[in-house]
Backbone as CSV, one residue per row, in Angstrom:
resi,resn,N_x,N_y,N_z,CA_x,CA_y,CA_z,C_x,C_y,C_z
1,MET,0.820,-1.140,-0.047,-0.119,-0.037,0.037,0.914,1.300,0.066
2,SER,0.497,2.245,-0.826,1.383,3.432,-0.847,0.301,4.480,-0.244
3,GLY,1.036,5.570,0.140,0.216,6.598,0.756,0.180,6.670,2.229
4,LYS,-0.546,7.717,2.763,-0.497,7.813,4.304,-1.606,7.000,4.953
5,MET,-1.169,6.356,6.011,-2.335,5.541,6.734,-2.101,5.919,8.220
6,THR,-3.278,6.267,8.861,-3.331,6.515,10.215,-4.015,5.394,10.929
7,GLU,-3.319,4.833,12.022,-3.734,3.681,12.737,-4.126,4.111,14.158
8,ILE,-5.306,3.860,14.605,-5.867,4.301,15.795,-6.231,2.974,16.684
9,ARG,-5.829,3.027,17.986,-6.327,1.970,18.886,-7.009,2.649,19.915
10,TRP,-8.334,2.037,20.186,-9.202,2.631,21.160,-9.196,1.604,22.375
11,HIS,-9.175,2.139,23.582,-9.214,1.512,24.812,-10.399,1.966,25.581
12,ALA,-11.323,1.047,26.016,-12.456,1.408,26.729,-12.990,0.311,27.569
13,ARG,-14.073,0.432,28.053,-14.983,-0.546,28.822,-16.159,-0.832,28.024
14,GLY,-16.638,-1.996,27.919,-17.901,-2.346,27.219,-18.993,-1.323,27.645
15,GLY,-19.701,-0.791,26.636,-20.780,0.119,26.938,-20.438,1.624,26.877
16,GLN,-19.124,1.868,26.520,-18.626,3.294,26.454,-18.625,3.738,25.022
17,GLY,-18.945,2.869,24.109,-19.089,3.224,22.721,-17.900,3.158,21.768
18,ALA,-16.701,2.544,22.340,-15.488,2.511,21.439,-15.786,1.650,20.157
19,LYS,-16.428,0.545,20.275,-16.670,-0.216,19.047,-17.445,0.697,17.965
20,THR,-18.491,1.359,18.628,-19.180,2.202,17.629,-18.330,3.396,16.992
21,ALA,-17.597,3.937,17.898,-16.708,4.954,17.464,-15.612,4.599,16.375
22,ALA,-15.020,3.449,16.659,-14.036,3.004,15.845,-14.671,2.687,14.292
23,MET,-15.829,2.073,14.276,-16.516,1.733,13.124,-17.133,3.051,12.489
24,PHE,-17.736,3.927,13.214,-18.264,5.086,12.669,-17.210,5.894,11.988
25,LEU,-16.033,6.189,12.553,-15.044,7.029,12.060,-14.478,6.388,10.676
26,ALA,-14.337,5.135,10.672,-13.914,4.534,9.383,-14.971,4.635,8.289
27,GLU,-16.261,4.628,8.671,-17.268,4.880,7.605,-17.401,6.248,7.179
28,ALA,-17.222,7.240,8.170,-17.194,8.597,7.948,-16.196,9.158,6.899
29,VAL,-15.062,8.617,6.957,-14.015,9.072,6.036,-14.260,8.648,4.558
30,LEU,-15.107,7.645,4.460,-15.371,7.242,3.127,-16.027,8.287,2.289
31,GLU,-16.796,9.253,2.930,-17.495,10.282,2.277,-16.585,11.255,1.770
32,LYS,-15.381,11.383,2.334,-14.295,12.197,1.902,-13.375,11.607,0.933
33,GLY,-13.595,10.478,0.523,-12.780,9.780,-0.546,-11.542,9.016,0.070
34,LYS,-11.578,8.811,1.266,-10.483,8.017,1.827,-10.903,6.663,2.047
35,PHE,-10.039,5.763,2.562,-10.411,4.315,2.773,-10.454,4.196,4.309
36,GLY,-11.386,3.489,4.863,-11.438,3.242,6.328,-11.845,1.730,6.623
37,GLN,-11.310,1.406,7.791,-11.587,0.126,8.381,-11.715,0.311,9.786
38,GLY,-12.714,-0.128,10.438,-13.027,-0.081,11.775,-13.477,-1.442,12.226
39,PHE,-13.037,-1.922,13.496,-13.407,-3.151,14.079,-12.950,-3.244,15.476
40,PRO,-13.811,-4.150,16.343,-13.352,-4.271,17.767,-12.507,-5.528,17.775
41,GLU,-11.946,-5.683,18.990,-11.235,-6.960,19.295,-12.272,-7.823,19.997
42,TYR,-12.701,-8.873,19.434,-13.712,-9.674,20.107,-13.042,-10.516,21.173
43,GLY,-13.898,-10.863,22.120,-13.471,-11.554,23.341,-14.768,-11.763,24.124
44,PRO,-14.521,-11.923,25.447,-15.711,-11.962,26.333,-16.290,-10.696,26.713
45,GLU,-16.797,-9.897,25.782,-17.315,-8.596,25.968,-18.571,-8.617,26.800
46,ARG,-18.566,-7.677,27.762,-19.805,-7.451,28.541,-19.551,-5.946,29.040
47,ARG,-20.690,-5.459,29.436,-20.561,-4.007,29.925,-19.710,-4.001,31.101
48,GLY,-18.730,-2.988,31.030,-17.823,-2.637,31.928,-16.416,-3.466,31.855
49,ALA,-16.460,-4.367,30.923,-15.160,-5.216,30.750,-14.263,-4.360,29.822
50,PRO,-12.905,-4.382,30.046,-12.050,-3.790,29.168,-12.102,-4.394,27.654
51,MET,-11.941,-3.491,26.717,-12.028,-3.955,25.360,-11.281,-2.977,24.557
52,ARG,-10.996,-3.462,23.242,-10.173,-2.455,22.316,-10.990,-2.430,21.025
53,GLY,-10.803,-1.320,20.351,-11.158,-1.099,18.944,-10.143,-0.620,18.166
54,TYR,-10.256,-0.693,16.936,-9.214,-0.363,15.832,-9.795,0.386,14.676
55,THR,-9.004,1.349,14.275,-9.551,2.058,13.206,-8.205,2.404,12.230
56,ARG,-8.348,2.108,10.874,-7.413,2.458,9.961,-8.057,3.419,9.052
57,ILE,-7.322,4.547,8.666,-7.658,5.416,7.679,-6.592,5.769,6.651
58,ALA,-6.822,5.595,5.407,-5.717,5.634,4.447,-6.117,6.345,3.218
59,ASP,-5.219,6.706,2.409,-5.380,7.399,1.221,-5.680,6.379,0.083
60,ALA,-5.164,5.155,0.159,-5.290,4.061,-0.705,-5.858,2.775,-0.071
61,PRO,-6.431,1.800,-0.826,-7.033,0.724,-0.249,-6.165,0.099,0.870
62,ILE,-6.755,-0.462,1.850,-6.152,-0.981,3.064,-6.258,-2.545,2.921
63,ARG,-4.929,-3.112,2.871,-4.781,-4.557,2.709,-4.628,-5.312,4.055
64,ARG,-4.163,-4.579,5.063,-4.048,-5.189,6.270,-5.408,-5.459,7.057
65,HIS,-5.512,-6.601,7.520,-6.696,-7.002,8.328,-6.403,-7.789,9.632
66,CYS,-5.447,-7.048,10.421,-5.119,-7.530,11.674,-5.200,-6.433,12.735
67,MET,-5.078,-6.799,14.012,-5.058,-5.765,15.060,-3.903,-4.820,14.903
68,ILE,-4.144,-3.741,15.488,-2.977,-2.555,15.357,-2.249,-2.773,16.562
69,GLU,-0.902,-3.092,16.238,0.091,-3.389,17.319,0.952,-2.047,17.526
70,HIS,1.121,-1.291,16.583,1.896,-0.103,16.877,1.125,1.155,16.363
71,PRO,0.069,1.474,17.225,-0.666,2.612,16.785,0.027,4.083,16.687
72,GLY,-0.364,4.948,15.847,0.027,6.336,15.832,-0.695,7.076,16.783
73,ILE,-1.956,6.645,16.935,-2.949,7.300,17.999,-3.538,6.286,18.843
74,VAL,-3.476,6.641,20.202,-4.246,5.727,21.103,-5.269,6.717,21.718
75,ILE,-6.592,6.194,21.823,-7.759,6.935,22.430,-8.146,6.111,23.606
76,VAL,-8.113,6.650,24.742,-8.500,6.119,26.011,-9.765,6.580,26.555
77,LEU,-10.928,5.845,26.488,-12.101,6.336,26.879,-12.356,6.095,28.356
78,ASP,-11.595,5.261,29.078,-11.817,5.069,30.479,-10.327,5.218,31.145
79,PRO,-10.066,6.203,31.942,-8.584,6.553,32.340,-8.306,5.419,33.380
80,THR,-9.131,4.678,33.885,-8.680,3.749,34.954,-7.916,2.584,34.262
81,LEU,-8.085,2.484,32.787,-7.434,1.406,32.166,-5.922,1.579,31.988
82,MET,-5.481,2.938,32.298,-3.990,3.125,32.212,-3.399,2.583,33.460
83,ASP,-4.064,2.198,34.539,-3.608,1.716,35.687,-3.402,0.106,35.609
84,SER,-4.039,-0.348,34.518,-4.004,-1.861,34.438,-2.981,-2.391,33.340
85,ALA,-1.940,-3.019,33.651,-1.153,-3.558,32.703,-1.679,-4.538,31.669
86,ALA,-2.802,-5.162,32.205,-3.562,-6.212,31.283,-4.279,-5.406,30.149
87,ALA,-4.585,-4.127,30.373,-5.206,-3.377,29.289,-4.324,-3.119,28.170
88,GLY,-3.116,-2.851,28.258,-2.079,-2.720,27.309,-2.238,-1.426,26.670
89,VAL,-2.513,-0.293,27.344,-2.812,0.953,26.741,-1.502,1.472,26.111
90,THR,-0.356,1.103,26.559,1.097,1.666,26.145,1.628,0.654,25.254
91,ALA,1.039,-0.551,25.140,1.761,-1.661,24.353,1.991,-1.137,22.873
92,GLY,3.246,-1.273,22.349,3.564,-0.974,21.058,3.567,0.497,20.706
93,THR,3.679,1.264,21.872,3.732,2.856,21.503,5.203,3.282,21.829
94,GLY,5.523,4.508,21.456,6.708,4.975,21.634,6.782,6.523,21.381
95,GLU,7.809,7.157,21.040,8.024,8.471,20.857,7.207,8.830,19.693
96,GLY,6.475,9.962,19.776,5.593,10.461,18.724,4.146,9.836,18.862
97,THR,3.978,8.828,19.687,2.602,8.231,19.610,1.780,9.326,20.253
98,VAL,0.532,9.542,19.775,-0.439,10.591,20.223,-1.472,9.891,21.064
99,PHE,-1.517,10.238,22.493,-2.512,9.768,23.294,-3.714,10.876,23.558
100,ILE,-4.862,10.336,23.405,-6.039,11.288,23.762,-6.812,10.609,24.921
101,VAL,-6.855,11.110,26.042,-7.315,10.518,27.225,-8.597,11.238,27.777
102,ASN,-9.571,10.576,28.015,-10.883,11.128,28.660,-10.551,11.124,30.160
103,THR,-10.127,12.434,30.569,-10.021,12.729,31.986,-10.077,14.145,32.175
104,THR,-10.233,14.491,33.589,-10.047,15.924,33.839,-8.610,16.166,34.223
105,GLU,-7.776,15.202,34.403,-6.304,15.623,34.703,-5.609,16.270,33.632
106,LYS,-4.562,16.837,33.924,-3.735,17.678,33.021,-2.845,16.749,32.195
107,PRO,-2.512,17.070,30.980,-1.821,16.206,30.068,-0.472,15.725,30.785
108,ALA,0.224,16.641,31.559,1.524,16.332,32.151,1.346,15.285,33.187
109,THR,0.276,15.190,33.978,-0.015,14.119,34.893,-0.174,12.828,34.234
110,VAL,-1.084,12.847,33.130,-1.240,11.616,32.377,-0.009,11.056,31.783
111,ALA,0.720,11.932,31.165,2.024,11.589,30.491,2.967,10.828,31.487
112,SER,2.924,11.341,32.855,3.872,10.682,33.814,3.186,9.250,34.103
113,LYS,2.010,9.131,34.195,1.329,7.937,34.432,1.710,6.767,33.262
114,LEU,1.558,7.315,32.021,1.733,6.448,30.991,3.270,5.959,30.844
115,GLY,4.129,7.016,31.079,5.549,6.642,31.172,6.121,6.314,29.717
116,VAL,5.477,6.837,28.688,6.138,6.570,27.288,6.842,7.883,26.907
117,LYS,8.139,7.572,26.733,9.220,8.727,26.335,8.738,9.297,25.199
118,GLY,8.538,10.636,24.965,8.325,11.279,23.781,6.834,11.129,23.154
119,ALA,5.934,10.643,24.108,4.498,10.577,23.718,3.931,11.941,23.676
120,VAL,2.936,12.169,22.817,2.307,13.461,22.838,0.912,13.167,23.333
121,VAL,0.730,13.900,24.621,-0.687,13.540,25.329,-1.525,14.753,25.347
122,HIS,-2.881,14.368,25.030,-3.848,15.401,25.154,-4.940,14.709,26.077
123,THR,-5.679,15.737,26.919,-6.773,15.220,27.641,-8.083,16.018,27.322
124,VAL,-9.127,15.368,27.608,-10.419,16.092,27.477,-11.496,15.452,28.429
125,ASP,-12.345,16.110,28.957,-13.405,15.631,29.803,-14.547,15.183,28.958
126,ALA,-14.416,14.096,28.229,-15.368,13.577,27.271,-16.665,13.037,28.098
127,THR,-16.488,12.453,29.290,-17.659,12.005,29.939,-18.391,13.174,30.475
128,GLY,-17.799,14.252,31.001,-18.518,15.321,31.487,-19.226,16.058,30.247
129,ILE,-18.563,16.192,29.156,-19.139,16.760,27.869,-20.501,15.940,27.453
130,ALA,-20.238,14.544,27.430,-21.450,13.685,27.154,-22.632,13.909,28.059
131,LEU,-22.329,13.956,29.310,-23.386,14.136,30.334,-24.144,15.451,30.094
132,ASP,-23.345,16.584,29.685,-23.953,17.760,29.589,-24.635,17.798,28.230
133,THR,-24.258,17.241,27.162,-24.913,17.461,25.909,-25.963,16.326,25.457
134,ILE,-25.539,15.032,25.950,-26.426,13.951,25.574,-27.203,13.346,26.763
135,GLY,-26.753,13.702,27.947,-27.481,13.329,29.182,-26.979,11.749,29.550
136,ARG,-26.083,11.302,28.949,-25.590,9.890,29.314,-24.004,9.888,29.323
137,PRO,-23.504,9.130,30.046,-21.967,9.139,30.315,-21.331,8.160,29.087
138,ILE,-21.533,8.471,27.919,-21.004,7.679,26.760,-20.046,8.564,26.008
139,PRO,-18.771,8.513,26.222,-17.830,9.512,25.697,-17.322,9.233,24.260
140,ASN,-17.938,8.430,23.571,-17.321,8.096,22.279,-17.413,9.212,21.210
141,MET,-18.525,9.848,21.088,-18.543,10.998,20.144,-17.597,12.252,20.529
142,PRO,-17.625,12.504,21.808,-16.825,13.496,22.218,-15.237,13.115,21.988
143,MET,-14.938,12.008,22.084,-13.539,11.601,21.874,-13.089,11.715,20.313
144,ILE,-14.120,11.492,19.435,-13.823,11.659,18.043,-13.741,13.269,17.788
145,GLY,-14.519,13.928,18.459,-14.355,15.517,18.295,-12.970,15.965,18.793
146,ALA,-12.473,15.403,19.862,-11.108,15.630,20.309,-10.047,15.179,19.397
147,LEU,-10.327,13.911,18.749,-9.279,13.451,17.723,-9.158,14.348,16.694
148,LEU,-10.324,14.901,16.197,-10.278,15.875,15.027,-9.548,17.183,15.234
149,ALA,-9.284,17.524,16.588,-8.612,18.761,16.889,-7.056,18.559,16.751
150,VAL,-6.724,17.197,16.571,-5.189,16.991,16.669,-4.825,16.188,15.263
151,ASN,-5.760,15.955,14.502,-5.468,15.278,13.224,-6.497,15.672,12.246
152,ASP,-5.933,15.880,10.909,-6.619,16.445,9.907,-7.203,15.397,8.964
153,MET,-7.625,14.229,9.415,-8.194,13.139,8.662,-9.530,13.725,8.094
154,MET,-10.205,14.523,8.759,-11.406,15.081,8.298,-11.787,16.365,9.036
155,THR,-12.614,17.137,8.807,-12.854,18.427,9.528,-14.053,18.066,10.482
156,VAL,-14.242,18.859,11.419,-15.453,18.716,12.308,-16.732,18.720,11.653
157,ALA,-16.783,19.741,10.710,-17.919,19.876,9.857,-18.278,18.589,8.935
158,GLU,-17.295,18.031,8.432,-17.484,16.903,7.710,-17.905,15.704,8.564
159,LEU,-17.401,15.589,9.822,-17.777,14.555,10.801,-19.183,14.764,11.135
160,LYS,-19.607,15.966,11.403,-20.929,16.184,11.853,-21.908,15.906,10.674
161,SER,-21.607,16.094,9.421,-22.348,15.899,8.358,-22.652,14.285,8.406
162,ALA,-21.504,13.562,8.552,-21.639,12.008,8.376,-22.464,11.591,9.629
163,LEU,-22.292,12.218,10.804,-23.080,11.756,12.028,-24.633,12.055,11.681
164,VAL,-24.971,13.156,11.112,-26.327,13.402,10.858,-26.917,12.368,9.841
165,ASP,-26.139,12.101,8.815,-26.521,11.171,7.818,-26.752,9.672,8.410
166,GLN,-25.716,9.229,9.353,-25.886,7.963,9.880,-26.960,7.890,10.993
167,LEU,-27.098,8.961,11.711,-28.083,8.780,12.899,-29.469,9.301,12.705
168,SER,-29.658,9.968,11.598,-31.060,10.533,11.255,-32.132,9.439,11.169
169,SER,-31.936,8.404,10.620,-32.888,7.224,10.560,-33.046,6.564,11.867
170,LYS,-32.148,6.600,12.695,-32.135,5.736,14.003,-32.587,6.496,15.201
171,PHE,-32.237,7.841,15.363,-32.341,8.603,16.650,-33.178,9.886,16.406
172,SER,-33.730,10.290,17.490,-34.516,11.624,17.512,-33.660,12.771,17.304
173,GLN,-34.086,13.862,16.869,-33.228,15.103,16.632,-32.556,15.599,17.921
174,VAL,-33.191,15.377,18.960,-32.491,15.792,20.296,-31.259,15.063,20.533
175,ILE,-31.202,13.745,20.326,-30.119,12.901,20.437,-28.971,13.319,19.487
176,ILE,-29.421,13.547,18.178,-28.499,13.921,17.124,-27.997,15.238,17.583
177,ASP,-28.644,16.197,17.818,-28.133,17.445,18.304,-27.189,17.464,19.557
178,GLY,-27.502,16.530,20.446,-26.662,16.330,21.519,-25.280,15.741,21.157
179,ASN,-25.253,14.843,20.173,-24.002,14.430,19.763,-23.262,15.379,18.884
180,LEU,-23.886,16.231,18.071,-23.294,17.244,17.409,-22.592,18.250,18.241
181,ASN,-23.361,18.623,19.342,-22.774,19.551,20.438,-21.602,19.022,21.143
182,ALA,-21.775,17.650,21.368,-20.543,16.884,22.033,-19.249,16.994,21.170
183,VAL,-19.303,16.742,19.942,-18.270,16.793,18.993,-17.662,18.174,19.061
184,ASP,-18.555,19.162,18.803,-18.123,20.535,18.787,-17.204,20.998,20.089
185,ARG,-17.859,20.623,21.248,-17.301,21.038,22.519,-15.923,20.226,22.644
186,ALA,-15.897,18.942,22.467,-14.672,18.272,22.659,-13.540,18.778,21.751
187,SER,-13.863,19.179,20.549,-12.734,19.655,19.689,-12.209,21.043,20.080
188,LYS,-12.969,21.812,20.911,-12.666,23.050,21.426,-12.039,22.887,22.891
189,GLU,-12.517,21.974,23.577,-11.942,21.928,24.922,-10.787,20.867,25.244
190,LEU,-10.330,20.297,24.164,-9.187,19.419,24.292,-7.922,20.181,24.962
191,VAL,-7.388,19.562,25.831,-6.096,20.218,26.460,-5.008,19.539,26.016
192,SER,-3.972,20.328,25.522,-2.630,19.836,25.042,-1.644,20.060,26.066
193,ALA,-0.688,19.287,25.975,0.624,19.552,26.881,1.392,20.851,26.587
């Protein structure tokens, strides 16, 4: 494969929307003429259990169909997973890896917890944003908004258009508007080191 590819690994607990976010983002970039692949790591999933999701976005067709072992971006929806070696939040990461963590802590505090030399750490209170805008503690859409603040794979406006297209037949306008507001807020409230 030639061209640029972005590989994202999502760390969350079942019920936080990581599977939905990983797959939604992959589908959303298709409208922009890019190639996307999104999938969860299957196992004994249940609400509250640690899980992983994966998203690949590329300028050319994607031929890889395996888990992402060396992500360029790691998105952590549940900050308690950083304390668990079994969750593997830092596995395969190194200098230049971008971490976006759902927390109210400062990026420097999170960076010291992660212990990855040369990592780029951003934080956002995605759960707080979700509670304010959607009324539920599901941080997946705010985390996508935060991602777009640090990566140019698509604009927030393009993401919002894809969100409306995908949700309009399934959800009420109130829920759609809440998600749109969550994406906007997170893209603006992301805290960088």
